[in-house]
Phi, psi and omega in degrees: 000135178264129177257115183227149175238135176249128179228128177225156180215128179271129180245155176300145182298341181278350181277118181237009182262124184288347180299328176293327176288320178299319177298317178299319180294321177294319179296328182291334181077005182277141177252169180054056185274144167239112179277126174245120186222176178269173186293346178295339180268358181282117172199159180299319179299316180293319178299316178298321178296315179295313179299317180295336178259013177054046180250125174285150185211155170231110180232126176291149178273150174287154183302329182269015180295138178288349178281348181258126180260106181267008185286350182267000000 
C-alpha cells in the first residue's frame, strides 16, 4: 500500500519564483516531496533552489529549451 499526501496551493500567475513553493512545502510538513509544476517555473535559479533544498521535481521544458533535440 502506498501512503501519499497531496498538498496544493494556488499562486498568482505572476509568481515565477520557486522560493514561495519551497515555503509552502516547508509549511505542509510533508517529507519526500515531488513538486509537479508548469513550465513557467522552469529556470536555472529555480532548479538550483529545488536541488539545494533536496526537493524532487517534474517541470516541463519550454519549447525553445536547449535540452530538446528537434533535429530528428
